[in-house]
Each structure stands twice: as structure tokens, then as C-alpha cells.
ZADO-1210 file (C-alpha; in nm, 4 decimals, padded with zeros to 6 digits):
<atoms>
<atom x="00.0019" y="00.0191" z="-00.0086" code="UNK" pos="1"/>
<atom x="00.2704" y="00.2336" z="00.0903" code="UNK" pos="2"/>
<atom x="00.4264" y="00.2378" z="-00.2445" code="UNK" pos="3"/>
<atom x="00.0923" y="00.2653" z="-00.4319" code="UNK" pos="4"/>
<atom x="00.0496" y="00.6166" z="-00.1710" code="UNK" pos="5"/>
<atom x="00.3957" y="00.7543" z="-00.3045" code="UNK" pos="6"/>
<atom x="00.2751" y="00.6460" z="-00.7069" code="UNK" pos="7"/>
<atom x="-00.0331" y="00.8323" z="-00.6580" code="UNK" pos="8"/>
<atom x="00.0973" y="01.1336" z="-00.5202" code="UNK" pos="9"/>
<atom x="00.4037" y="01.1566" z="-00.7916" code="UNK" pos="10"/>
<atom x="00.1119" y="01.1116" z="-01.0521" code="UNK" pos="11"/>
<atom x="-00.0855" y="01.4161" z="-00.8932" code="UNK" pos="12"/>
<atom x="00.2109" y="01.6540" z="-00.8879" code="UNK" pos="13"/>
<atom x="00.3295" y="01.5524" z="-01.1962" code="UNK" pos="14"/>
<atom x="00.0497" y="01.6239" z="-01.3384" code="UNK" pos="15"/>
<atom x="-00.0175" y="01.9633" z="-01.2327" code="UNK" pos="16"/>
<atom x="00.3171" y="02.0387" z="-01.2205" code="UNK" pos="17"/>
<atom x="00.2670" y="02.0048" z="-01.5962" code="UNK" pos="18"/>
<atom x="-00.0161" y="02.2373" z="-01.5816" code="UNK" pos="19"/>
<atom x="00.1576" y="02.5307" z="-01.4006" code="UNK" pos="20"/>
<atom x="00.4163" y="02.5238" z="-01.6847" code="UNK" pos="21"/>
<atom x="00.1593" y="02.5493" z="-01.9256" code="UNK" pos="22"/>
<atom x="-00.0804" y="02.8004" z="-01.7790" code="UNK" pos="23"/>
<atom x="00.2354" y="02.9639" z="-01.6655" code="UNK" pos="24"/>
<atom x="00.1457" y="03.0029" z="-01.2649" code="UNK" pos="25"/>
<atom x="00.3094" y="02.7910" z="-00.9941" code="UNK" pos="26"/>
<atom x="-00.0369" y="02.8729" z="-00.7887" code="UNK" pos="27"/>
<atom x="-00.2343" y="02.5709" z="-00.9068" code="UNK" pos="28"/>
<atom x="-00.0089" y="02.3697" z="-00.7191" code="UNK" pos="29"/>
<atom x="-00.2782" y="02.5169" z="-00.4426" code="UNK" pos="30"/>
<atom x="-00.5600" y="02.3279" z="-00.6342" code="UNK" pos="31"/>
<atom x="-00.3528" y="01.9638" z="-00.6069" code="UNK" pos="32"/>
<atom x="-00.3526" y="02.0253" z="-00.1965" code="UNK" pos="33"/>
<atom x="-00.6995" y="01.8997" z="-00.1125" code="UNK" pos="34"/>
<atom x="-00.6862" y="01.6563" z="-00.4249" code="UNK" pos="35"/>
<atom x="-00.4238" y="01.4942" z="-00.2857" code="UNK" pos="36"/>
<atom x="-00.5207" y="01.3819" z="00.0466" code="UNK" pos="37"/>
<atom x="-00.8529" y="01.2501" z="-00.0989" code="UNK" pos="38"/>
<atom x="-00.6337" y="01.0395" z="-00.3845" code="UNK" pos="39"/>
<atom x="-00.4342" y="00.9198" z="-00.0967" code="UNK" pos="40"/>
<atom x="-00.7592" y="00.8240" z="00.1114" code="UNK" pos="41"/>
<atom x="-00.9407" y="00.6246" z="-00.1975" code="UNK" pos="42"/>
<atom x="-00.6054" y="00.4320" z="-00.2098" code="UNK" pos="43"/>
<atom x="-00.5942" y="00.3512" z="00.1609" code="UNK" pos="44"/>
<atom x="-00.9811" y="00.3179" z="00.1587" code="UNK" pos="45"/>
<atom x="-00.9118" y="00.0451" z="-00.1765" code="UNK" pos="46"/>
<atom x="-00.6902" y="-00.1203" z="00.0437" code="UNK" pos="47"/>
<atom x="-00.8766" y="-00.1471" z="00.3868" code="UNK" pos="48"/>
<atom x="-01.2404" y="-00.1118" z="00.2666" code="UNK" pos="49"/>
<atom x="-01.3935" y="-00.3610" z="00.4815" code="UNK" pos="50"/>
<atom x="-01.5053" y="-00.0890" z="00.7893" code="UNK" pos="51"/>
<atom x="-01.8057" y="00.1720" z="00.8989" code="UNK" pos="52"/>
<atom x="-01.4847" y="00.3629" z="01.0858" code="UNK" pos="53"/>
<atom x="-01.2401" y="00.3871" z="00.7126" code="UNK" pos="54"/>
<atom x="-01.5670" y="00.4767" z="00.5555" code="UNK" pos="55"/>
<atom x="-01.6331" y="00.7595" z="00.7729" code="UNK" pos="56"/>
<atom x="-01.2719" y="00.8941" z="00.7610" code="UNK" pos="57"/>
<atom x="-01.3043" y="00.8984" z="00.3434" code="UNK" pos="58"/>
<atom x="-01.6340" y="01.1049" z="00.3807" code="UNK" pos="59"/>
<atom x="-01.4361" y="01.3583" z="00.6083" code="UNK" pos="60"/>
<atom x="-01.1487" y="01.3940" z="00.3627" code="UNK" pos="61"/>
<atom x="-01.3247" y="01.3697" z="00.0396" code="UNK" pos="62"/>
<atom x="-01.5908" y="01.6805" z="00.1904" code="UNK" pos="63"/>
<atom x="-01.3013" y="01.8616" z="00.3024" code="UNK" pos="64"/>
<atom x="-01.0294" y="01.8539" z="00.0112" code="UNK" pos="65"/>
<atom x="-01.3329" y="01.8994" z="-00.3017" code="UNK" pos="66"/>
<atom x="-01.4367" y="02.2124" z="-00.0782" code="UNK" pos="67"/>
<atom x="-01.1141" y="02.3494" z="-00.0702" code="UNK" pos="68"/>
<atom x="-00.9679" y="02.2560" z="-00.4248" code="UNK" pos="69"/>
<atom x="-01.3098" y="02.3758" z="-00.6471" code="UNK" pos="70"/>
<atom x="-01.2358" y="02.6825" z="-00.4362" code="UNK" pos="71"/>
<atom x="-00.8763" y="02.6957" z="-00.4903" code="UNK" pos="72"/>
<atom x="-00.9655" y="02.6236" z="-00.8963" code="UNK" pos="73"/>
<atom x="-01.2563" y="02.8739" z="-00.8985" code="UNK" pos="74"/>
<atom x="-01.0249" y="03.1416" z="-00.7486" code="UNK" pos="75"/>
<atom x="-00.6338" y="03.0513" z="-00.9465" code="UNK" pos="76"/>
<atom x="-00.7595" y="02.8841" z="-01.2399" code="UNK" pos="77"/>
<atom x="-00.7586" y="03.1993" z="-01.4055" code="UNK" pos="78"/>
<atom x="-00.6232" y="03.4226" z="-01.2149" code="UNK" pos="79"/>
<atom x="-00.2602" y="03.5984" z="-01.2092" code="UNK" pos="80"/>
<atom x="-00.0090" y="03.3766" z="-01.0083" code="UNK" pos="81"/>
<atom x="00.0068" y="03.4576" z="-00.6337" code="UNK" pos="82"/>
<atom x="00.2785" y="03.6980" z="-00.4843" code="UNK" pos="83"/>
<atom x="00.4346" y="03.3804" z="-00.3013" code="UNK" pos="84"/>
<atom x="00.5308" y="03.2178" z="-00.6327" code="UNK" pos="85"/>
<atom x="00.6049" y="03.5602" z="-00.7881" code="UNK" pos="86"/>
<atom x="00.8931" y="03.6111" z="-00.5737" code="UNK" pos="87"/>
<atom x="00.9900" y="03.2620" z="-00.5635" code="UNK" pos="88"/>
<atom x="01.0168" y="03.2872" z="-00.9667" code="UNK" pos="89"/>
<atom x="01.2756" y="03.6220" z="-00.8885" code="UNK" pos="90"/>
<atom x="01.4727" y="03.4743" z="-00.6473" code="UNK" pos="91"/>
<atom x="01.5326" y="03.1161" z="-00.8536" code="UNK" pos="92"/>
<atom x="01.6865" y="03.3127" z="-01.1302" code="UNK" pos="93"/>
<atom x="01.6968" y="03.1477" z="-01.5131" code="UNK" pos="94"/>
<atom x="01.5585" y="02.7665" z="-01.3860" code="UNK" pos="95"/>
<atom x="01.2907" y="02.8668" z="-01.1921" code="UNK" pos="96"/>
<atom x="01.0342" y="02.5849" z="-01.3023" code="UNK" pos="97"/>
<atom x="01.3885" y="02.3734" z="-01.2128" code="UNK" pos="98"/>
<atom x="01.3260" y="02.4831" z="-00.8838" code="UNK" pos="99"/>
<atom x="00.9891" y="02.4599" z="-00.8040" code="UNK" pos="100"/>
<atom x="00.9529" y="02.1026" z="-00.9399" code="UNK" pos="101"/>
<atom x="01.1751" y="01.9903" z="-00.6319" code="UNK" pos="102"/>
<atom x="01.0966" y="02.2916" z="-00.3711" code="UNK" pos="103"/>
<atom x="00.7352" y="02.2756" z="-00.4503" code="UNK" pos="104"/>
<atom x="00.5483" y="02.0096" z="-00.6469" code="UNK" pos="105"/>
<atom x="00.7783" y="01.6937" z="-00.4836" code="UNK" pos="106"/>
<atom x="00.7954" y="01.8957" z="-00.1342" code="UNK" pos="107"/>
<atom x="00.4403" y="01.9506" z="-00.1279" code="UNK" pos="108"/>
<atom x="00.3892" y="01.5627" z="-00.2177" code="UNK" pos="109"/>
<atom x="00.6298" y="01.4326" z="00.0447" code="UNK" pos="110"/>
<atom x="00.3910" y="01.6773" z="00.3095" code="UNK" pos="111"/>
<atom x="00.1121" y="01.5402" z="00.2113" code="UNK" pos="112"/>
<atom x="00.2019" y="01.1788" z="00.2984" code="UNK" pos="113"/>
<atom x="00.3208" y="01.3278" z="00.6201" code="UNK" pos="114"/>
<atom x="00.0285" y="01.4975" z="00.7018" code="UNK" pos="115"/>
<atom x="-00.2141" y="01.2044" z="00.5836" code="UNK" pos="116"/>
<atom x="-00.0481" y="00.9382" z="00.8191" code="UNK" pos="117"/>
<atom x="-00.3615" y="00.9736" z="01.0571" code="UNK" pos="118"/>
<atom x="-00.5578" y="00.8703" z="00.7435" code="UNK" pos="119"/>
<atom x="-00.3340" y="00.6149" z="00.5951" code="UNK" pos="120"/>
<atom x="-00.2453" y="00.4341" z="00.9479" code="UNK" pos="121"/>
<atom x="-00.6142" y="00.4765" z="01.0714" code="UNK" pos="122"/>
<atom x="-00.7519" y="00.3134" z="00.8066" code="UNK" pos="123"/>
<atom x="-00.5042" y="00.0008" z="00.7956" code="UNK" pos="124"/>
<atom x="-00.5865" y="-00.0546" z="01.1456" code="UNK" pos="125"/>
<atom x="-00.8928" y="-00.1862" z="01.0016" code="UNK" pos="126"/>
<atom x="-01.1893" y="-00.0684" z="01.3373" code="UNK" pos="127"/>
<atom x="-01.5121" y="-00.1246" z="01.2445" code="UNK" pos="128"/>
<atom x="-01.6703" y="00.1068" z="01.5221" code="UNK" pos="129"/>
<atom x="-01.6519" y="00.4531" z="01.6133" code="UNK" pos="130"/>
<atom x="-01.5427" y="00.4949" z="01.9676" code="UNK" pos="131"/>
<atom x="-01.6208" y="00.8658" z="02.1380" code="UNK" pos="132"/>
<atom x="-01.3063" y="01.0033" z="02.0981" code="UNK" pos="133"/>
<atom x="-01.4119" y="00.8773" z="01.7183" code="UNK" pos="134"/>
<atom x="-01.7185" y="01.0526" z="01.8128" code="UNK" pos="135"/>
<atom x="-01.5399" y="01.4135" z="01.9653" code="UNK" pos="136"/>
<atom x="-01.3135" y="01.4199" z="01.6444" code="UNK" pos="137"/>
<atom x="-01.6286" y="01.4314" z="01.3609" code="UNK" pos="138"/>
<atom x="-01.7833" y="01.6830" z="01.6000" code="UNK" pos="139"/>
<atom x="-01.4643" y="01.8737" z="01.5939" code="UNK" pos="140"/>
<atom x="-01.4041" y="01.8186" z="01.1909" code="UNK" pos="141"/>
<atom x="-01.7254" y="01.9623" z="01.1235" code="UNK" pos="142"/>
<atom x="-01.6631" y="02.2791" z="01.3291" code="UNK" pos="143"/>
<atom x="-01.3616" y="02.3564" z="01.1250" code="UNK" pos="144"/>
<atom x="-01.4930" y="02.3013" z="00.7799" code="UNK" pos="145"/>
<atom x="-01.8015" y="02.4545" z="00.8223" code="UNK" pos="146"/>
<atom x="-01.6041" y="02.7793" z="01.0240" code="UNK" pos="147"/>
<atom x="-01.3405" y="02.7269" z="00.7218" code="UNK" pos="148"/>
<atom x="-01.5740" y="02.7399" z="00.4671" code="UNK" pos="149"/>
<atom x="-01.7575" y="03.0006" z="00.6143" code="UNK" pos="150"/>
<atom x="-01.4939" y="03.2385" z="00.6171" code="UNK" pos="151"/>
<atom x="-01.3650" y="03.1420" z="00.2728" code="UNK" pos="152"/>
<atom x="-01.7067" y="03.2374" z="00.1135" code="UNK" pos="153"/>
<atom x="-01.7742" y="03.5752" z="00.3243" code="UNK" pos="154"/>
<atom x="-01.3659" y="03.6609" z="00.1784" code="UNK" pos="155"/>
<atom x="-01.4637" y="03.5653" z="-00.1674" code="UNK" pos="156"/>
<atom x="-01.8078" y="03.7935" z="-00.1753" code="UNK" pos="157"/>
<atom x="-01.6536" y="04.0678" z="-00.0250" code="UNK" pos="158"/>
<atom x="-01.3761" y="04.0826" z="-00.2853" code="UNK" pos="159"/>
<atom x="-01.6443" y="04.0621" z="-00.5615" code="UNK" pos="160"/>
<atom x="-01.7591" y="04.4443" z="-00.4282" code="UNK" pos="161"/>
<atom x="-01.6108" y="04.6873" z="-00.6239" code="UNK" pos="162"/>
<atom x="-01.6254" y="04.9596" z="-00.2726" code="UNK" pos="163"/>
<atom x="-01.3737" y="04.6951" z="-00.1323" code="UNK" pos="164"/>
<atom x="-01.1540" y="04.6742" z="-00.4240" code="UNK" pos="165"/>
<atom x="-00.7825" y="04.7055" z="-00.2729" code="UNK" pos="166"/>
<atom x="-00.8973" y="04.6942" z="00.1347" code="UNK" pos="167"/>
<atom x="-00.8571" y="04.4510" z="00.3561" code="UNK" pos="168"/>
<atom x="-01.1662" y="04.2468" z="00.4954" code="UNK" pos="169"/>
<atom x="-01.2526" y="04.3737" z="00.8802" code="UNK" pos="170"/>
<atom x="-01.5554" y="04.2591" z="00.9206" code="UNK" pos="171"/>
<atom x="-01.7651" y="03.9329" z="00.9562" code="UNK" pos="172"/>
<atom x="-01.5161" y="03.6109" z="01.0926" code="UNK" pos="173"/>
<atom x="-01.2630" y="03.8178" z="01.0233" code="UNK" pos="174"/>
<atom x="-01.3724" y="04.0615" z="01.3118" code="UNK" pos="175"/>
<atom x="-01.2892" y="03.7795" z="01.5245" code="UNK" pos="176"/>
<atom x="-00.9882" y="03.7066" z="01.4467" code="UNK" pos="177"/>
<atom x="-00.7422" y="03.8246" z="01.1467" code="UNK" pos="178"/>
<atom x="-00.6976" y="03.4333" z="01.0021" code="UNK" pos="179"/>
<atom x="-01.0731" y="03.2972" z="01.0035" code="UNK" pos="180"/>
<atom x="-00.9974" y="03.0238" z="00.7659" code="UNK" pos="181"/>
<atom x="-00.6826" y="02.8730" z="00.8788" code="UNK" pos="182"/>
<atom x="-00.8474" y="02.8651" z="01.2249" code="UNK" pos="183"/>
<atom x="-01.0424" y="02.6202" z="01.0632" code="UNK" pos="184"/>
<atom x="-00.7913" y="02.3972" z="00.8658" code="UNK" pos="185"/>
<atom x="-00.6411" y="02.3619" z="01.1888" code="UNK" pos="186"/>
<atom x="-00.9116" y="02.2834" z="01.3744" code="UNK" pos="187"/>
<atom x="-01.0527" y="02.0180" z="01.1061" code="UNK" pos="188"/>
<atom x="-00.7188" y="01.8408" z="01.0701" code="UNK" pos="189"/>
<atom x="-00.7021" y="01.7534" z="01.4746" code="UNK" pos="190"/>
<atom x="-01.0542" y="01.6509" z="01.3951" code="UNK" pos="191"/>
<atom x="-00.9518" y="01.4125" z="01.1052" code="UNK" pos="192"/>
<atom x="-00.6908" y="01.3420" z="01.3791" code="UNK" pos="193"/>
<atom x="-00.9020" y="01.2055" z="01.6155" code="UNK" pos="194"/>
<atom x="-01.1522" y="01.0457" z="01.4128" code="UNK" pos="195"/>
<atom x="-00.9229" y="00.8415" z="01.2628" code="UNK" pos="196"/>
<atom x="-00.7117" y="00.7670" z="01.5839" code="UNK" pos="197"/>
<atom x="-00.6967" y="00.4796" z="01.8226" code="UNK" pos="198"/>
<atom x="-00.4410" y="00.3353" z="02.0938" code="UNK" pos="199"/>
<atom x="-00.1670" y="00.2183" z="01.8403" code="UNK" pos="200"/>
<atom x="-00.1815" y="00.5229" z="01.6024" code="UNK" pos="201"/>
<atom x="-00.1542" y="00.8340" z="01.8690" code="UNK" pos="202"/>
<atom x="00.1726" y="00.9407" z="01.6919" code="UNK" pos="203"/>
<atom x="00.0253" y="01.0252" z="01.3933" code="UNK" pos="204"/>
<atom x="-00.0893" y="01.3624" z="01.5764" code="UNK" pos="205"/>
<atom x="00.2376" y="01.4125" z="01.3717" code="UNK" pos="206"/>
<atom x="00.0328" y="01.5560" z="01.0633" code="UNK" pos="207"/>
<atom x="-00.2170" y="01.8099" z="01.2387" code="UNK" pos="208"/>
<atom x="00.0871" y="01.9269" z="01.4305" code="UNK" pos="209"/>
<atom x="00.2975" y="01.9751" z="01.0647" code="UNK" pos="210"/>
<atom x="-00.0031" y="02.1328" z="00.9168" code="UNK" pos="211"/>
<atom x="-00.0381" y="02.3837" z="01.2490" code="UNK" pos="212"/>
<atom x="00.3626" y="02.4580" z="01.2097" code="UNK" pos="213"/>
<atom x="00.3052" y="02.5362" z="00.8354" code="UNK" pos="214"/>
<atom x="00.0302" y="02.7945" z="00.9058" code="UNK" pos="215"/>
<atom x="00.1560" y="02.9024" z="01.1664" code="UNK" pos="216"/>
<atom x="00.5290" y="02.9866" z="01.0704" code="UNK" pos="217"/>
<atom x="00.5943" y="02.8889" z="00.7725" code="UNK" pos="218"/>
<atom x="00.3701" y="02.9271" z="00.4258" code="UNK" pos="219"/>
<atom x="00.0452" y="03.0546" z="00.5943" code="UNK" pos="220"/>
<atom x="00.0089" y="03.3417" z="00.8755" code="UNK" pos="221"/>
<atom x="00.3908" y="03.4856" z="00.7680" code="UNK" pos="222"/>
<atom x="00.3895" y="03.5176" z="00.4105" code="UNK" pos="223"/>
<atom x="00.0506" y="03.7286" z="00.4483" code="UNK" pos="224"/>
<atom x="00.1410" y="03.9391" z="00.7681" code="UNK" pos="225"/>
<atom x="00.4889" y="04.0009" z="00.5744" code="UNK" pos="226"/>
<atom x="00.2542" y="04.1309" z="00.2592" code="UNK" pos="227"/>
<atom x="00.0168" y="04.3616" z="00.4650" code="UNK" pos="228"/>
<atom x="00.2336" y="04.5142" z="00.7425" code="UNK" pos="229"/>
<atom x="00.3330" y="04.8069" z="00.6089" code="UNK" pos="230"/>
<atom x="-00.0119" y="04.9171" z="00.5513" code="UNK" pos="231"/>
<atom x="-00.0888" y="05.1220" z="00.8928" code="UNK" pos="232"/>
<atom x="-00.4679" y="04.9601" z="00.8475" code="UNK" pos="233"/>
<atom x="-00.3097" y="04.6486" z="00.9065" code="UNK" pos="234"/>
<atom x="-00.1135" y="04.7366" z="01.2214" code="UNK" pos="235"/>
<atom x="-00.4087" y="04.8734" z="01.3559" code="UNK" pos="236"/>
<atom x="-00.6427" y="04.5707" z="01.3170" code="UNK" pos="237"/>
<atom x="-00.4085" y="04.3005" z="01.3745" code="UNK" pos="238"/>
<atom x="-00.2947" y="04.5645" z="01.7381" code="UNK" pos="239"/>
<atom x="-00.6984" y="04.4518" z="01.8471" code="UNK" pos="240"/>
<atom x="-00.7899" y="04.1446" z="01.6890" code="UNK" pos="241"/>
<atom x="-00.6611" y="03.7969" z="01.8072" code="UNK" pos="242"/>
<atom x="-00.4617" y="03.6468" z="01.4974" code="UNK" pos="243"/>
<atom x="-00.5965" y="03.3167" z="01.5055" code="UNK" pos="244"/>
<atom x="-00.8318" y="03.2281" z="01.7683" code="UNK" pos="245"/>
<atom x="-01.1357" y="03.4101" z="01.8358" code="UNK" pos="246"/>
<atom x="-01.1351" y="03.5697" z="02.1806" code="UNK" pos="247"/>
<atom x="-00.7997" y="03.5860" z="02.2982" code="UNK" pos="248"/>
<atom x="-00.5624" y="03.8436" z="02.3289" code="UNK" pos="249"/>
<atom x="-00.4546" y="03.9946" z="02.0408" code="UNK" pos="250"/>
<atom x="-00.1060" y="03.8562" z="01.8903" code="UNK" pos="251"/>
<atom x="00.1565" y="03.9620" z="01.6763" code="UNK" pos="252"/>
<atom x="00.4640" y="03.7256" z="01.4986" code="UNK" pos="253"/>
</atoms>
């Protein structure tokens, strides 16, 4: 099964690498993120399908991955390349595609394999019934999933209004925290972990912990804070609104 998982990720990332060359947009890799976890879950379920618990895990991943990928497809397919990838192109000089192949596409594939450990290891246990921890995980997942979906939808509507052009969203869920979509994303991954966890797979918490680290310290919050931090209205906003968790003390990186 492990070889099948690796091959599935490699195939997906090569397809999106070729698409990115065709569209001249490395940002298309974001669309592959949700699809990658769906594919990994389907492969795992193919090998271990005789379990209600595994079917529930698969359903949760499909709900999350399809919503995220369709949202990013609508946002990124015809849009210009995201500023993050534009900065990478400039830093990589004459051979940006060579760097992107290893540092973006293959690296994200590796991250998928690590983050999906709760899913793949959980399915290998072939436990038929859900226990109380698993049921709690389902509830946590749906809270995070709905929260993230609502935040994404609210931001999308905010940006479509002409009067908001160039403005920073500070209303709706963005009134409660500066990154409500990331808050929902982190929460739902702990939900997936608890849904899949058993006494022998507790160590797979490395998956949601890695998501937490990436969002808070690497590719999520820091890049957006850097983008907006020179704007006076954002500095005022960040001084009064918490970064991630609603109703907590405002904080900055």
C-alpha cells in the first residue's frame, strides 16, 4: 500500500507541474492540495474498505478536499500567479521551473504523505466501530470545516464588491480573528486525527501538528502578515484583533 500511496502522489504532482508550466502559474499547485488527500484516502480505503470507521474517514476527507480544491480552482485557474510564487520566481533566477519542481511540487507531495499519516495509518487498523473519541473528532471536524468554508465564502463575497477593491477584510469572521480560514483548517485536521486515532496510532498526531506549524510559522500566516504589515490600517487591525483564535488576546508574529 505504501508504494501505491507514493506513486499516486507522484502522478498527481507531475500532472499539476505540467499544468503549471502550460498556464505559467506555479500557484496551481494549491488546487492539488485537497485532491492529493482525497486520492491518498481513496487508495487507503481501496486496501482497507471493510470498515464503517474507514468509510467515515474517507467521507470527511472528501468533504474537505473537494470544497477546498473547487474553491481554489475557481480562484486560481484564471488569476495571475500569487505573489508568493512570483517572489520565488524572482529569487530562483534563470531556472524557476527546475527549482519549483523540487521545492514546490515534490516537496508538497512529501508533506501530503506525512500529514495524511492519521488517515492512512488509521485505515490500516481496520477498526469497524467508532468510539467516543472518534465521534468527538467528527464533531470537531465539522466545526472547523464549516468555519473555514464560511470564512472563505465571506472573503470571496467581500472581494467581489467594487467598493472593497484594495481593502483588507475586517468584518464578519475577520472581526473575530485575522485568519479565521486558517483557524478552521487547523481545527478540522485535529478532528480528522481524532476520528482516525486508535491506541496504536496516537503518534500520527505529527500530521495535524505539521499543518499547525506550516500555517503559523512557514507558508500561511507569516507570508500574509509580511504582505500587509506595512499598511497602517493592518497594523491597527492586528493590534486589536487576535491572529488566530477568536476572543483571545491580540498577538503578532
